[in-house]
Residue, then its C-alpha position, 0 to 999 in steps of 0.5 A: x165166048x172164047x176168051x181172051x188170049x192176051x191183054x195189053x194195058x197202057x198207062x192211061x187205063x186202056x186195055x187191047x185184049x186179043x181173042x179167038x186163038x185158034x191152036x191145033x190140037x187145042x179145042x175151039x168153042x167157035x171154030x168158024x168165027x175170026x179172031x178179035x181185038x177189044x178195048x176196054x176204059x178201065x178207067x170207067x166205073x163199069x168197064x166193058x170190053x167192045x169190039x173193034x172194028x178191023x178196016x176194009x182191006x184186012x183179010x178177017x177171015x182167017x185173023x187169028x192173034x196170038x198176043x198182042x202190044x202196043x207202042x206209045x210214043 
């Protein structure tokens, strides 16, 4: 619905997608909806984005993801 802001793809084909950026001066299609992080396995035959659940204790109402990066150890 709100498009993706950034995507980071791991060597194993997992893609993390940030979505829902709200920026002053830009139209927001879902102004009351918090940001989200999605996961997509690009090695699947029919990959689809699945919303990741964010654990309790996190201020989800103000979550406004701008960019995403991963660290592989």
